[in-house]
MARPA-876124 format. One record per residue: x, y, z of N, C-alpha, C in turn; residue number from 1. Coordinates in Angstrom, 1 decimal. Layout:
SITE      nc1      nc2      nc3     cac1     cac2     cac3      cc1      cc2      cc3     n
SITE        X        Y        Z        X        Y        Z        X        Y        Z   NUM
...
//
This chain:
SITE      nc1      nc2      nc3     cac1     cac2     cac3      cc1      cc2      cc3     n
SITE     11.9     13.9      3.5     10.8     13.4      4.9     11.8     13.6      5.5     1
SITE     10.6     13.1      6.5     10.8     12.6      8.5     10.9     11.4      8.5     2
SITE     10.8     11.4      9.9     10.3      9.6     10.3      9.4      9.3     10.2     3
SITE      8.2     10.8     10.1      6.8     10.3     10.1      5.9     11.2      9.4     4
SITE      4.5     11.0      9.1      3.7     12.0      7.7      2.5     11.5      7.9     5
SITE      1.8     12.1      7.3      1.0     11.3      7.3      0.3     10.6      6.4     6
SITE     -1.4     10.0      6.3     -1.9      9.7      5.6     -2.7     10.3      4.0     7
SITE     -2.5     11.0      3.1     -3.0     11.7      2.3     -4.2     11.2      1.8     8
SITE     -4.2      9.4      0.9     -4.8      9.3      0.6     -5.6      7.4      0.7     9
SITE     -6.8      7.1      1.0     -7.2      5.4      0.8     -7.9      5.1     -0.2    10
SITE     -7.1      3.5     -0.3     -8.0      3.1     -1.5     -8.3      1.6     -1.0    11
SITE     -9.1      1.0     -1.9     -9.4     -0.5     -1.7    -10.1     -0.8     -3.6    12
SITE     -9.8     -1.9     -4.2    -10.8     -2.4     -4.9    -11.2     -3.5     -4.5    13
SITE    -12.8     -3.7     -4.9    -13.2     -5.3     -4.5    -12.7     -6.0     -5.0    14
SITE    -12.3     -6.5     -5.7    -12.1     -7.2     -6.9    -10.6     -7.1     -7.7    15
SITE    -10.1     -8.2     -8.2     -9.1     -8.1     -8.7     -8.9     -7.0    -10.6    16
SITE     -7.8     -6.3    -10.5     -8.3     -5.4    -11.8     -9.2     -3.8    -11.2    17
SITE     -9.9     -4.3    -10.7    -11.4     -3.4    -10.7    -10.5     -2.3     -9.6    18
SITE    -10.8     -1.0    -10.5    -10.6      0.6     -9.7    -10.3      0.8     -8.9    19
SITE     -9.4      1.1     -8.7     -9.0      1.6     -7.1    -10.1      2.5     -6.0    20
SITE    -11.1      2.5     -5.2    -12.2      3.3     -5.3    -11.0      4.3     -3.9    21
SITE    -10.9      5.3     -4.0    -10.8      6.3     -2.8    -11.8      6.2     -1.2    22
SITE    -11.4      5.9     -0.4    -12.2      5.5      0.8    -12.1      7.0      1.6    23
SITE    -13.2      7.0      2.8    -13.0      8.7      3.0    -12.3      7.9      4.5    24
SITE    -12.9      5.9      5.3    -11.9      5.8      6.0    -11.8      4.2      5.3    25
SITE    -11.1      3.7      5.7    -10.5      2.0      6.0    -11.0      1.6      7.5    26
SITE    -10.8      0.5      7.9    -11.1     -0.2      8.6     -9.6     -1.8      8.3    27
SITE     -9.0     -1.5      9.5     -7.4     -2.4      9.1     -8.1     -3.3     10.1    28
SITE     -7.8     -4.8      9.9     -8.5     -5.6     10.4     -7.0     -6.7     10.6    29
SITE     -6.4     -6.9     11.9     -4.7     -7.8     11.7     -5.1     -9.7     11.3    30
SITE     -3.9     -9.2     10.9     -3.9    -10.4      9.4     -4.8    -11.0      8.7    31
SITE     -5.6     -9.7      8.2     -6.6    -10.2      6.9     -6.1     -9.2      5.7    32
SITE     -5.8     -7.7      6.3     -5.8     -7.1      5.6     -7.4     -5.9      5.7    33
SITE     -7.8     -4.6      4.6     -8.2     -3.7      4.8    -10.1     -4.2      4.7    34
SITE    -10.9     -4.5      5.7    -12.3     -4.9      5.3    -12.7     -4.4      3.7    35
SITE    -13.6     -4.8      2.9    -13.8     -5.0      2.2    -12.7     -4.8      0.4    36
SITE    -11.7     -4.7      0.6    -10.8     -4.9     -0.4    -10.6     -6.5     -0.2    37
SITE     -9.7     -6.2     -2.1    -10.0     -7.4     -2.3     -8.9     -9.0     -2.6    38
SITE     -8.1     -8.6     -1.1     -6.9     -9.3     -0.1     -7.6    -10.0      1.1    39
SITE     -8.7     -9.4      1.7     -9.5     -9.1      2.5    -10.0    -10.7      2.9    40
SITE    -11.3    -11.0      2.1    -12.3    -11.9      2.1    -11.2    -13.4      2.2    41
SITE    -12.3    -14.5      3.0    -11.3    -16.0      3.0    -11.0    -16.2      1.5    42
SITE    -11.6    -15.9      0.3    -11.3    -16.2     -0.9    -11.1    -15.2     -1.9    43
SITE     -9.5    -15.1     -2.3     -8.6    -14.0     -2.0     -9.5    -13.1     -3.9    44
SITE     -9.8    -12.1     -3.8     -9.8    -11.7     -5.5     -8.8    -11.2     -6.2    45
SITE     -7.4    -10.7     -5.5     -6.8    -10.0     -6.4     -6.0    -11.0     -6.8    46
SITE     -5.3    -10.0     -7.7     -4.4    -10.9     -8.9     -3.3    -11.4     -7.8    47
SITE     -2.6    -11.2     -7.2     -1.7    -11.5     -6.3     -1.7    -12.7     -5.5    48
SITE     -2.1    -13.6     -6.0     -2.4    -14.9     -5.2     -1.7    -15.8     -4.8    49
SITE     -0.2    -15.7     -4.5      0.5    -16.7     -5.0      1.3    -17.4     -3.8    50
SITE      0.6    -17.1     -2.4      0.7    -17.5     -1.4      0.6    -19.2     -1.2    51
SITE      1.2    -19.9     -0.4      0.9    -21.6     -0.4      0.2    -22.1      0.4    52
SITE      0.3    -21.2      2.3     -0.2    -21.5      2.9     -0.8    -19.9      3.9    53
SITE     -1.5    -20.4      5.0     -2.0    -19.0      5.6     -1.0    -18.6      6.1    54
SITE      0.3    -19.4      6.8      1.0    -18.7      7.0      2.1    -17.5      6.6    55
SITE      2.2    -18.0      4.5      2.4    -17.2      4.1      1.9    -15.6      3.9    56
SITE      0.4    -16.0      3.8     -0.2    -15.6      3.7     -0.4    -13.9      4.2    57
SITE      0.0    -13.9      5.1      0.4    -13.1      6.3      2.1    -12.6      6.4    58
SITE      2.7    -12.6      5.4      3.6    -12.0      5.2      4.0    -10.9      4.3    59
SITE      3.4     -9.6      5.0      2.9     -8.4      3.9      2.1     -8.3      3.0    60
SITE      0.5     -9.0      2.8     -0.5     -8.8      2.1     -1.7     -8.2      2.5    61
SITE     -1.1     -7.4      4.0     -2.4     -7.1      4.5     -2.5     -5.7      4.3    62
SITE     -1.4     -4.5      4.1     -1.4     -3.1      3.4     -0.5     -3.3      2.7    63
SITE     -1.2     -2.2      1.4      0.2     -1.7      1.1      0.5      0.0      0.8    64
SITE      1.6      0.4      0.9      1.3      1.6      0.9      2.4      2.8      0.1    65
SITE      2.0      3.8     -0.3      3.3      4.5     -1.6      3.2      5.9     -0.8    66
SITE      4.3      6.2     -1.1      4.6      7.3     -1.0      4.0      8.6     -2.0    67
SITE      3.5      9.9     -1.2      3.0     11.3     -2.8      4.1     10.8     -3.5    68
SITE      5.3     11.4     -2.6      6.7     12.0     -3.6      7.0     11.1     -5.0    69
SITE      6.7     10.0     -4.7      7.4      8.7     -5.7      6.2      9.2     -6.5    70
SITE      4.4      9.3     -6.5      3.8      9.0     -7.7      4.2     10.4     -8.5    71
SITE      4.4     11.3     -7.5      4.8     13.3     -8.4      6.3     13.1     -8.7    72
SITE      7.0     11.8     -8.8      8.7     11.7     -9.4      8.3     11.3    -10.8    73
SITE      7.5      9.9    -10.5      7.3      9.0    -11.7      7.0     10.3    -12.5    74
SITE      6.0     10.9    -12.5      5.6     12.3    -13.4      6.3     13.5    -13.5    75
SITE      7.3     13.1    -13.1      8.1     14.7    -13.2      9.5     13.9    -14.1    76
SITE     10.0     13.0    -13.5     11.4     12.2    -14.3     10.9     11.2    -15.7    77
SITE     10.1     10.6    -15.3      9.9      9.7    -16.1      8.2     10.7    -17.5    78
SITE      7.7     10.8    -16.9      6.6     11.8    -18.2      5.0     10.6    -17.3    79
SITE      5.2     10.0    -16.4      4.4      8.8    -16.5      3.8      9.4    -15.3    80
SITE      1.8      9.7    -15.0      0.6     10.3    -14.8      0.1      9.3    -14.2    81
SITE      0.1      9.4    -13.2     -0.8      7.9    -12.6     -2.1      8.5    -12.1    82
SITE     -3.0      8.4    -12.8     -4.3      8.2    -11.8     -4.7      8.6    -10.0    83
SITE     -5.3      9.1     -9.3     -5.1      8.6     -7.6     -5.6      7.2     -8.0    84
SITE     -5.3      6.6     -7.4     -5.5      4.8     -7.0     -4.5      3.7     -8.2    85
SITE     -4.0      4.5     -9.3     -3.7      3.9    -10.5     -2.4      2.9     -9.9    86
SITE     -1.6      3.6     -9.0     -0.6      3.2     -8.9     -0.7      1.7     -7.7    87
SITE     -2.0      1.5     -7.3     -2.6      0.2     -7.0     -2.6     -0.3     -5.7    88
SITE     -1.9      0.7     -4.6     -1.8      0.3     -3.1     -2.6      1.2     -2.9    89
SITE     -3.0      0.8     -1.2     -4.0      0.9      0.2     -3.9      2.0      0.2    90
SITE     -2.5      2.5      0.9     -2.1      4.2      1.2     -1.5      4.6      0.6    91
SITE     -1.6      6.5      0.3     -0.5      6.7     -0.6     -0.5      8.5      1.5    92
SITE      1.0      8.4      1.4      1.1      8.7      2.5      2.0     10.2      1.8    93
SITE      2.5     11.1      2.2      2.9     12.0      2.3      4.6     12.3      3.5    94
SITE      5.3     12.8      3.2      6.6     13.1      5.0      7.0     12.3      5.6    95
SITE      6.9     10.3      4.4      7.2      9.5      5.5      8.0      8.9      4.8    96
SITE      9.5      8.4      5.0     10.1      7.6      4.2     10.1      6.4      4.5    97
SITE      9.2      5.5      3.5      8.8      4.4      4.0      9.5      3.2      3.3    98
SITE     10.5      3.3      2.4     11.3      2.0      2.5     12.1      1.7      4.0    99
SITE     12.2      3.0      5.1     13.2      2.7      6.7     12.2      2.4      7.2   100
SITE     11.0      2.2      7.0     10.2      1.1      7.5     10.3     -0.5      7.2   101
SITE     10.7     -0.9      6.3     10.8     -2.2      6.5     11.4     -2.7      7.5   102
SITE     11.0     -4.2      7.9     11.5     -4.7      9.7     10.8     -3.5     11.1   103
SITE     10.6     -2.8     10.4     10.2     -1.6     12.1      8.5     -1.7     12.3   104
SITE      7.9     -1.2     13.3      6.7     -1.6     14.0      6.4      0.1     13.4   105
SITE      5.3      0.0     13.0      4.9      1.8     12.7      3.2      1.8     13.1   106
SITE      2.5      2.4     13.0      1.1      3.5     13.6      0.7      3.6     12.5   107
SITE     -0.4      3.7     11.6     -0.6      3.9     10.9     -2.4      4.3     10.6   108
SITE     -2.6      5.6     11.0     -3.9      5.8     11.7     -4.4      5.5     13.3   109
SITE     -5.4      4.3     13.2     -5.2      3.7     14.8     -4.1      1.9     14.7   110
SITE     -4.6      1.7     14.0     -4.0      0.9     13.0     -1.9      0.9     13.4   111
SITE     -1.6     -0.9     14.1     -0.2     -0.7     14.4      0.5     -2.1     13.4   112
SITE      1.0     -1.6     11.9      1.3     -2.0     11.1      3.3     -2.4     11.2   113
SITE      4.2     -3.6     10.9      5.5     -4.3     11.1      5.5     -3.8      9.4   114
SITE      6.5     -3.4      8.8      6.6     -3.1      7.5      7.0     -4.4      7.3   115
SITE      7.2     -5.4      6.0      7.5     -6.3      5.8      8.5     -6.4      4.5   116
SITE      8.1     -6.0      3.5      9.5     -5.3      2.3      8.6     -4.1      1.6   117
SITE     10.0     -4.0      0.5      9.4     -3.1     -0.8      8.2     -3.8     -1.2   118
SITE      7.5     -2.7     -1.3      6.5     -2.9     -2.9      6.8     -2.7     -3.8   119
SITE      7.3     -3.9     -4.6      8.7     -3.3     -6.2      6.8     -3.5     -7.1   120
SITE      6.9     -2.4     -7.6      6.2     -3.0     -9.6      6.4     -4.1     -9.1   121
SITE      5.1     -4.3    -10.9      4.8     -5.8    -11.0      4.6     -5.7    -12.5   122
SITE      4.8     -6.4    -13.7      4.5     -6.7    -14.9      2.9     -6.7    -15.4   123
SITE      2.3     -6.8    -14.0      1.0     -7.1    -14.0      0.5     -5.3    -13.7   124
SITE      1.5     -4.3    -13.2      0.7     -3.3    -13.3      0.9     -2.4    -14.4   125
SITE      2.0     -2.2    -14.7      2.2     -2.3    -15.9      1.7     -2.1    -17.3   126
SITE      1.0     -3.5    -16.9      0.2     -3.6    -17.8     -1.0     -3.2    -17.8   127
SITE     -1.9     -2.4    -16.8     -3.2     -2.5    -16.4     -3.0     -0.3    -16.2   128
SITE     -1.5     -0.1    -16.5     -1.5      0.8    -16.7     -0.8      1.6    -17.7   129
SITE      0.9      1.8    -17.9      1.7      2.9    -18.4      2.5      2.0    -18.7   130
SITE      3.5      2.0    -20.0      4.7      1.6    -20.1      5.3      2.8    -19.4   131
SITE      6.5      1.8    -19.3      7.8      2.5    -18.4      7.2      2.3    -17.1   132
SITE      6.1      2.3    -16.3      6.1      2.6    -14.6      6.6      1.1    -13.6   133
SITE      6.9      0.4    -14.6      7.5     -0.9    -13.9      9.6     -0.7    -13.8   134
SITE      9.9      0.6    -15.0     10.8      1.3    -14.0     11.1      2.0    -13.4   135
SITE      9.9      2.8    -13.2     10.2      4.4    -13.3     10.0      4.2    -11.1   136
SITE      8.8      2.6    -10.6      8.5      2.7     -9.7      9.3      2.0     -8.8   137
SITE     10.4      1.2    -10.1     11.6      0.4     -8.8     12.3      0.8     -7.6   138
SITE     11.8      0.5     -6.5     12.6      1.3     -5.2     12.2      2.6     -4.7   139
SITE     10.9      2.3     -5.3      9.9      3.4     -4.7      8.5      2.9     -4.7   140
SITE      8.3      1.8     -4.9      7.1      1.5     -5.5      6.4      1.2     -4.3   141
SITE      6.5      1.7     -2.8      6.1      1.7     -1.9      7.0     -0.3     -0.9   142
SITE      5.4      0.1      0.4      6.1     -0.8      0.9      4.4     -1.9      1.3   143
SITE      4.9     -2.8      1.5      3.5     -4.0      2.2      4.5     -4.9      3.5   144
SITE      2.9     -4.3      4.1      3.0     -4.2      5.5      1.9     -5.3      6.0   145
SITE      2.2     -5.8      7.1      1.2     -6.6      7.7      0.7     -5.4      9.1   146
SITE     -0.4     -6.0      8.9     -1.5     -5.3     10.4     -1.6     -6.6     11.7   147
SITE     -0.8     -5.6     12.4     -1.1     -6.1     13.8     -1.3     -6.0     14.4   148
SITE     -2.3     -5.3     15.1     -3.5     -4.3     15.6     -4.6     -3.6     14.3   149
SITE     -5.7     -3.5     14.9     -7.1     -3.0     13.9     -7.0     -1.6     14.7   150
SITE     -7.4     -1.2     13.3     -7.9     -0.1     14.1     -8.5      1.3     12.2   151
SITE     -8.7      2.1     12.3     -9.1      2.7     11.0     -7.9      3.6     10.6   152
SITE     -8.2      3.8      9.4     -7.2      4.5      8.3     -8.0      5.8      8.7   153
SITE     -7.8      7.0      8.0     -8.3      7.9      7.8     -7.2      9.5      6.7   154
SITE     -7.3      9.3      6.1     -6.6     10.7      5.6     -6.9     11.8      6.3   155
SITE     -5.6     11.9      6.5     -4.9     13.2      7.7     -4.2     12.3      9.0   156
SITE     -4.7     10.8      8.9     -4.3      9.9     10.1     -2.6     10.3     10.1   157
SITE     -2.2     10.1     11.2     -0.4     10.3     11.8      0.4      8.8     10.3   158
SITE      1.1      8.8     10.0      2.2      7.2      9.9      3.2      7.7     10.3   159
SITE      3.5      6.5     11.6      5.3      7.3     12.8      5.4      5.7     13.2   160
SITE      6.7      5.8     12.9      7.4      4.6     12.9      7.4      4.2     14.9   161
SITE      7.5      3.3     15.8      6.9      3.1     17.2      8.6      2.7     17.3   162
SITE      9.6      2.0     16.9     10.5      1.7     17.8     11.4      2.7     17.4   163
//
């Protein structure tokens, strides 16, 4: 994988535990997330709403990304096949090392983001998907990012570091 890659798929879910719906494009709004997603509204409807303040809410909750290569690897290595969007991440990428974007500014489509931290899998993901997915996705579960500047994101768009 190189320093830059592409968006392969974009997903949102309108409420907690709802099936992720693939989108032709998504609107990324700085400090809020993806329009229409469960974490975008003022009253979040997602399951991961443990923040205690507005300031804490904006640390890595706007956008989640996962490498398509990681999804392929867990199928190969652990025999776990995830359906499109079943990983619960908003953006599926190709040819970009997302772990290297922690603490870095990057462009995804027209939006400017900053990688906040790894998006490690949780027991909730395993509960609603497959036994073993938690272990299989450890350290390759993707990236949590803050949206710094608004923009549209579409499959085929570039994902590239800015620093």
